C-alpha positions, 0 to 999 in steps of 0.5 A: 749907877754902881757896881760891885767889885771882887778881885780875888785873882792872887792873894789879896782879897778885894772889894769896892764900890765904884759908881760911873763915871770911875768914883771909887766910894769903897777899895777893901783890900784885906791882904794876905802879905803877913802869911804867905812871908815865912813862905817865900813866895804865894802858896796857892792853897793856902790863899783859895783858903784866905780868900774863903774866910775874907770875902764875905766881911770885905763886900759887908765892909766896901758897901758899909763904908760906900754908904750902899746896901746891895740893892743899890748895885746895877751889877758884879764885876767880877777878875775872871783871868788870870791869875791863881786857878784857885783864887781866882775861883773863890771870887767868881764863884761867890759872884755867880752867888750872889747873883743868883740870890739877888738877880743883879747880872754880874760880869767877868772881868780880864785883870788885866785890861784892870790893872789898865783901867786903873789909870781912869781913876785918877787921870781923867785926861787920860783918854785913847789912843795911848799906849800902855805899860803893864808891869807887874809879879805876873805881867808884861805887856806894851799894849796899843790902846786903840779905844777904850774898848780895843787895844792891840798887843804890841809886846809882852814878856817870854820868860820871868816878868819884871816883878818877879824877877825883883822878887827872885834876885832881892830872895838871893840878897835874902832881902825876902818875900814880897823883895820889889820896895825894898830893893828899890831902895837899895838902888837908890843907894847904890851905882851902875858899875857891875856891867849887867846885860840888857836883853833887848831881844830880836831887832824892832822887838818889844817883847820882855826876857828878864830870865837872862839878866836874873841869871845873870845878877844871882851867878854875879852873888854865887861867885862873890860868895863864894870868893869870898867877898863881902857882896855890896847890896846896894851897887847889885841892887842898882847895877840890875834895876837899870839894866830893867829900865834900860830896857823898858824905856828903849821898848815903850818909847819906840813904840809910842812913837811908832803908834803915833802916840802921844800918851803912855798909862804905866800900871800894875804894882812894879807902877809904883817904883819910883825910879821906873816910873821917873825913867819913862817920864823922862824918855817921854818927856825929851820925846814930846810924850806925856806918863799917867800912873795910878795912885800908888794903892790901886797899883796892885792888885784891888777891886777898884780898877775892877769896878773902873773896867767893869763899866767899860766891859758891861758896856761891851758886852753887856753882862755874862752868863752865869756860866761863866768860867774862872780862866786862869790863861786868860790873855789879853 
């Protein structure tokens, strides 16, 4: 069984051909970073226009790399939400038009469930129940995955998501966009010596809040700059990252222990951060909990994960009605 998967939730146009069970035959990604970098972040209108320009090519290339034709496809999977509404509309509209023209069923897919499903691609031993930690540019979630179709939200971000806080701190440090990877590199050379706050919120809460930490870092940078002091960017990066990691590790390990789960799956763009991965894996080993994460190429926004979740969505509810709409605020 084959699905043609389409992902256009933000600024990457991606199309994949996925074969059940979780075999990626192709995964084409057209990145827009080179365009948005000059603006210091994603410009939604530009992103939408670039999706329009790239999507047809990506579909043809994905089919070509998989050595398949449209007549071989059993159904189309497309990201329905959450994401930028204009970007989502391009993918959803294209998928629906293709469905009508070819009589191939189409299925709307939750982007965040797609991130969770990305861990299934390379980790065949990962099976529910487990705790899922999704850390990306726009979202931070802790989910208790009961089975392949049932999951319960334990915690989420109340303000800045993990990746968003990285990008904002990186921008103030003069790193530019996207800044997460370079900030991580700086942190490898620094010391955790600036005592930035760890925001744990209420007792027993699994929610996240990185806005206060981000503000504390920015205030420190501005104060030191006004005093004429030379900034040690490595120490700032290390101290910031350590504050993020301490909170994430405490909450996700506590969630696993509370629910009696012996596996944790990390996904989302920030899951490619080695310091975060290693800290959770180390804490998991001490607690007898196994930690999984996707290959780097499946951590960011990609259509392969949408295809994997597409199979689950198709089995769960069948094809979507042709009048389904893009939902930028779709929740988990």
